[in-house]
N, C-alpha and C positions, 0 to 999 in steps of 0.2 A: 334423627340423623345427627343433630348437633351433640346429642348426649353421648353418642358413639364416635364422634369425630376423632380420627387418630392423633395421638400425641406426637410432639416433635421427634421423639426417639424412634418412630416408626417411618418417618419421612427421609428421603434422600434427595440431594440436588438433582435437578433435571439432567445435568451432565452426567452424573453417576449412572443413569439408566442408558446412556449411549445414544440418546435422541438428538442431542446437540453436541457440539465441540467441546472439549475439556475447558472448563473456566467460563463458559457461557452462561448467562443467566444465574449468577450464584445466588440471587434472591428468590428463585423459585424452587420450592420443595415439593415432592411429589409422592404418593403411594400408588403404584400400578396395581390393577386388579389381576394379579397372578398368585397361584398357590404359594410360591416361595415367598413373595412380598407379604401377603396377608398372614403368614405364619408368624411374622414378626409381632403381631398384635397380641395382646393378653386375651384370655379365653373369652370374656364377655365381648370385647370388641371384634374379635375374629369371627365369633359365631354370627354377629349381626352382618358384617360385610361379606361374609361367604354366602349367606342366605340372600342378602340384597343383590350381590353380584350375579348369583345364580338366576335371578329373575331379569335384572337389568340388561344383562349382555346376552341374552337368549334372542332367538330369531323373531319371536312373535312382537316383542317391542320394536326391534330394528325394522321389521317389514311394515309395521304401522307407521313409523316415522317416515320411511321412504315413500309409502303411500300418500302421506300427508303433503309431501313435496313432489309428488309425481310430475306435475306440470314443469317444474324447473329442472327435474332430473332429465325429462325427455328434451328439453331445450338444450341441454349439454350433450346428450348421447343420441338422440333420435330413437330408432328402433333398436339400436345396439344396447339399449337398456336391459334387454332380455338376455344378452350374452354375457353381462358383466357378472362377476362375483362380488358380494358384499359382505363385509364383516365389520363387527363393532369392537371398540375398545373404550376403556374408561380410566381416568386418573383422579385420585383425591389430590387437589392442588392448594398450596399455600404459598401466597406471595408476600414478601416482607418489604420493609421500607427500602426504597431506591429501585425497586423493580420497574422496568419498562420494557416494551416491545414496540418496534417501530411498525408502521402500517405494511401489511403484507396480505396475500390472498390464500395462503396455505399451499402445501404441497400438492402436485398434481394428483397424488393418490388419494386425497381427501375428497369425499362427497358432500358432507355436511358436518357441522359441529353444533353441539348444544351445551351452554354454559348454564348450570344451575348455580345460582348465587346462594351462599350458605352463611351469612353473617349472623352474628349474635343479635345484632339489632340494626336499625336503619340509619345510624348516625353518620355513615360514611358512604352515602349514595354516590358521591362523586368518583368512587374508585372502580366503577364499572368499565367494561371494555366499550371502545368508541368505534364508530363508523367513519371512514375518511373518504374523501374524494381528491384525486390527484389535481395539482393545479394546472397541469397539462391535460385538458379534458379528453385528449385521444390516448392517454397513456394507458396501457393494459399490461398484465404480468400473468403468465401461465402458472406461476407459483415457484416458491423457493425463497428468494431474497426478502430481507427485511429493510425498509427504506427509511430515511431520515424523516422526521415529522415535519420539518419545514418545507418539504415538497409536496404537502397535502393540506387540505382544509378539513377540519373536524366538523363532521355533519351533526353528529348526536352521540352522546355518551348514554349507554344503556344502564340505568341506575342500579347500583349494587344494593339491592334491598332483598330482605327475607322472602322466601318462597317465590322468587322470581326467576325467569329463564330468558336467556337470549340465544336464539337458534338462527343459523344463517346457512345458505348453500354455498359451496365453493364454485367460484367461476373466475374469470380473469379480471374482474373488476371488484370483487368482494373484499376490498381493502378495510382491514380492521387492526386495532392495536391498543395499547394501553400507555397512557402517558406517564412519565416518572411519578412514582408514589412518594411523596415528600412527607407524608404524615409519619410521625415517630411512633415506634413500637406498634406498628400496624400488622394485623394478620388478614390478608385478603384470602378467604377460603371459598373455593369454587369445586364443584363436582363437574368434570369435563367428560363429555361423551362424543365420541367421534365415529363416523361410519366412513370406513375405507372402501375404495372400489378397485378392482383389478379387471382390466379390459383384456378381452379374449378376441382372437382373430374371427372374422365372420364365419369361416367354415366350422368353428368349434361348436356351434349350436344352431339348431334350426330357427328360422325366423318365425315370429308369431304370426297367427292368422291375422289377416287385415281387420282393423278395428277392435281387436281384443284389447282388453284393459290389463293394467299391471297386476293388480289383485294380489291378495295375501297368498292364495295357493300357488299362483305362478312364482312368487318370489320365494316361497318356500322350497319349491322344486329346484330353483336356480341355485339357491345357497345350501341346499341339503337339510334343511330343517324338517321337523317332524310334522305330523298332521295336526 
């Protein structure tokens, strides 16, 4: 994957994707997994990422991840877990010097996130994403705003090391963020994988039989995957 990591000419600022307001996070550059964006790559790199994305973003992997976190998905949705629609998306991400993002819990449409750390070596382990707790122990956030770091206590930084992964469920206390990157000439490369959830009214799908498990087949039926 490092051999085929996209060059700077294939990346755009996060604001250029329309995901954040214009001028926000100018130190974050990304490559979305879309046909149009992957066409920017040269033949060798494009072939790799098209093949990888064809597996990475398919239902089988997504269903396995949701099944792994089923306990926590049920805590959030109860039996409505069977009425939701789930979709996956991914970004190749490169953060540069001065990047930071305040503690936040992610947008309400987020189900979970996985950050695959992709450095060349382990010399900058301190650049990982951190988990935070609010100084006000009762503070919760449904999602959206990013808050100042001084309103939180950093619990742990998930070290930015090769072949490592940080995964977490979105809830109203899943505060995470990145402190300001002061290292000079740094490139913080991350493969970001998110699962989105769309909630549907109760009448839009039948309730599952009592005691039924989530299961791969059930999820495939809900999201429209193949056998």
